[in-house]
C-alpha positions as YAML, in Angstrom:
chain: A
units: angstrom
residues:
- id: 1
  name: MET
  ca: [-5.10, 6.25, -10.81]
- id: 2
  name: SER
  ca: [-5.63, 4.91, -13.96]
- id: 3
  name: ASN
  ca: [-8.36, 2.96, -15.73]
- id: 4
  name: GLU
  ca: [-6.11, -0.13, -15.69]
- id: 5
  name: ASP
  ca: [-5.93, 0.10, -11.88]
- id: 6
  name: PHE
  ca: [-9.69, -0.41, -11.62]
- id: 7
  name: ASN
  ca: [-9.79, -3.38, -13.38]
- id: 8
  name: VAL
  ca: [-7.28, -5.26, -10.89]
- id: 9
  name: LEU
  ca: [-8.95, -8.41, -9.17]
- id: 10
  name: ILE
  ca: [-8.04, -8.45, -5.45]
- id: 11
  name: PRO
  ca: [-8.34, -12.02, -3.92]
- id: 12
  name: GLN
  ca: [-10.34, -12.30, -0.47]
- id: 13
  name: PRO
  ca: [-7.36, -12.73, 1.72]
- id: 14
  name: ALA
  ca: [-5.93, -9.33, 0.73]
- id: 15
  name: VAL
  ca: [-9.48, -7.86, 1.12]
- id: 16
  name: LEU
  ca: [-9.48, -9.40, 4.47]
- id: 17
  name: ARG
  ca: [-6.23, -7.52, 5.22]
- id: 18
  name: ARG
  ca: [-7.38, -4.69, 3.59]
- id: 19
  name: TYR
  ca: [-10.12, -4.01, 6.10]
- id: 20
  name: GLY
  ca: [-8.59, -5.92, 8.99]
- id: 21
  name: ILE
  ca: [-11.52, -8.16, 9.24]
- id: 22
  name: THR
  ca: [-12.02, -12.11, 9.41]
- id: 23
  name: ASP
  ca: [-13.99, -14.52, 6.99]
- id: 24
  name: MET
  ca: [-16.78, -14.36, 9.32]
- id: 25
  name: THR
  ca: [-17.13, -10.44, 9.13]
- id: 26
  name: LEU
  ca: [-16.80, -10.41, 5.52]
- id: 27
  name: TRP
  ca: [-19.68, -13.14, 5.23]
- id: 28
  name: ARG
  ca: [-21.89, -10.85, 7.37]
- id: 29
  name: TRP
  ca: [-20.89, -7.66, 5.16]
- id: 30
  name: ARG
  ca: [-21.93, -9.66, 1.96]
- id: 31
  name: ARG
  ca: [-25.33, -10.41, 3.36]
- id: 32
  name: ARG
  ca: [-25.95, -6.88, 4.80]
- id: 33
  name: LYS
  ca: [-28.02, -5.03, 2.01]
- id: 34
  name: ASP
  ca: [-27.58, -1.67, 3.93]
- id: 35
  name: LEU
  ca: [-23.69, -2.05, 3.30]
- id: 36
  name: ALA
  ca: [-23.76, -2.86, -0.28]
- id: 37
  name: PHE
  ca: [-20.52, -4.86, -0.15]
- id: 38
  name: PRO
  ca: [-19.04, -5.57, -3.50]
- id: 39
  name: VAL
  ca: [-20.32, -9.09, -5.00]
- id: 40
  name: PRO
  ca: [-17.18, -11.23, -5.57]
- id: 41
  name: LEU
  ca: [-15.87, -13.00, -8.77]
- id: 42
  name: GLU
  ca: [-15.58, -16.77, -8.17]
- id: 43
  name: ILE
  ca: [-12.75, -18.14, -10.10]
- id: 44
  name: GLY
  ca: [-11.90, -21.62, -9.22]
- id: 45
  name: LYS
  ca: [-13.63, -21.74, -5.81]
- id: 46
  name: ARG
  ca: [-11.88, -18.74, -4.67]
- id: 47
  name: ASN
  ca: [-13.32, -15.47, -4.37]
- id: 48
  name: TYR
  ca: [-11.72, -12.09, -6.19]
- id: 49
  name: PHE
  ca: [-12.95, -8.53, -5.88]
- id: 50
  name: TYR
  ca: [-12.43, -5.76, -8.38]
- id: 51
  name: SER
  ca: [-10.47, -2.96, -7.07]
- id: 52
  name: ALA
  ca: [-13.01, -0.52, -8.61]
- id: 53
  name: ASP
  ca: [-15.88, -1.87, -6.83]
- id: 54
  name: LEU
  ca: [-13.90, -1.75, -3.32]
- id: 55
  name: ALA
  ca: [-13.12, 1.76, -4.06]
- id: 56
  name: GLU
  ca: [-16.54, 2.51, -4.54]
- id: 57
  name: PHE
  ca: [-17.54, 0.84, -1.26]
- id: 58
  name: GLU
  ca: [-14.95, 2.74, 0.80]
- id: 59
  name: ALA
  ca: [-16.00, 6.27, -1.13]
- id: 60
  name: ARG
  ca: [-19.60, 5.04, 0.34]
- id: 61
  name: ARG
  ca: [-18.41, 3.96, 3.71]
- id: 62
  name: PRO
  ca: [-19.37, 6.10, 6.76]
- id: 63
  name: ARG
  ca: [-16.10, 6.95, 8.54]
- id: 64
  name: LYS
  ca: [-16.37, 6.74, 12.56]
- id: 65
  name: PRO
  ca: [-14.80, 9.86, 14.44]
- id: 66
  name: VAL
  ca: [-11.52, 9.20, 15.95]
- id: 67
  name: ALA
  ca: [-11.97, 9.53, 19.77]
- id: 68
  name: PRO
  ca: [-9.18, 11.81, 21.03]
- id: 69
  name: ALA
  ca: [-6.30, 10.37, 22.67]
- id: 70
  name: VAL
  ca: [-6.72, 9.75, 26.47]
- id: 71
  name: THR
  ca: [-3.92, 11.09, 28.81]
- id: 72
  name: ILE
  ca: [-3.10, 9.49, 31.98]
- id: 73
  name: PRO
  ca: [-1.93, 12.05, 34.31]
- id: 74
  name: GLU
  ca: [1.15, 11.45, 36.09]
- id: 75
  name: PRO
  ca: [1.39, 10.25, 39.84]
- id: 76
  name: GLU
  ca: [1.59, 12.82, 42.29]
- id: 77
  name: ASP
  ca: [4.97, 12.51, 44.61]
- id: 78
  name: ALA
  ca: [3.80, 12.19, 48.33]
...
């Protein structure tokens, strides 16, 4: 990724889709000091986030282990 890619402004709706969250969840994330979610740049009452800030947040973000798939046994023939 080039340095220019890190200066891209991403609009808030794209950030919501990126993380699969709602406006309310983003509002909560921004208020949690322990998460240190990036501060948006407000332009014309719309929020934009620097892609470099989001990449840094993602690098710090702990990953939850993925649970193993549950297999459902086939019913036994009676």
